[in-house]
N, C-alpha and C positions, 0 to 999 in steps of 0.2 A: 642882650644877654639871653641865652637859651639854656634851660636846665635839662636838655635831653642828652645827658652824659653821666657816666659813673666814673669814679676814679679811686685808685688805691695808692698808698704810699708805702714803699719798702725801703730798707736801709741796707744796700748790698756792701757798703764799706763805710768806714768812719767819715763823716762829713759829706756823704753823698746820699741824696734822697731821690730814689727812683720813683717817679710818679707816672702811673699808667692810666691813660684816659681811654674809655670806650665811648665813642660818639654814636648816637642813633639819629635817624632822620637827617642824613647828610646829603640827600639829593639836592642838586643845584647849588651846593656850597663850593665856593672857589677859594676863600681865604678864612683861616681860623687863627685867632689870637688868644693865647692863654696867659692870663695875668695871675701871678702868685702874690699873696699879701702876708705881711706880718703886722704887728701892732702899729708900727711907725708908718705904714703905708705899703706902697708897691715894692716887692722884693725882687721880682724878675718877670720878664715878659718873653714869650716864645711865639713865633709865627710859623705857619705852615700854609703852603699853596697847593691847590689841587687843580690839575689841568686834564682836560680830555684831549687826547691826541688823535692823529689820523687813523690809528688802528682801532678806534672806538673804545679804547680802554682808558681808565682814569689813573693818573700818576700823582703821587704825593711828593712834594719837595719839602724836606724838613731836615735841619741840621746838615746842610750841604749834601744830602743824599736824596736821590730820586728813586721811588719804588712804586710798583704796581699796587693799586688798592682796589677794593670792591666797595661800592657805595651803599650796600645794605648795612654794613657796620664798619666803622673805621677805628683803628687803634693807634694811639701815639704814645710814646714813652719819652719822658723828659728826665734827664739826669741833672737835678738841681743841686749845685754846690753852695748855694747862698744861705742854706738853712732850711728847716722844716716849716712849711707854710702853716700859719695859725688859723687861717680861715679858708672856707670853700673857694676854690679857684673861680675866677670870672672868665667866662668864655664869650668871645665876640666872633661873629661869623658874618661874612658878606655873601649874599646870594647873587648869582648872575643868571638872568633868564636865558634859557636855551643851553645851559651847560650840559 
């Protein structure tokens, strides 16, 4: 787990919790897993994949959408309908040498 991230929770609609994550120090990160918890345990888990393509740009694949990202700061937004997390999210990352 790495704590080099900030997050905010907003409620844009009843029963929807929009959680914005700002990640720092994302160089060489290829995979990010976000786990949200409630008192009973794991509430939801989200995964994102980052790929460097032939054009030398980085692309984030998250929620069936691929978009160009910059590695100095990465932002993800999760629309969680399972409830408001009660604890700080756990973030897991895998690093790949040479990414």
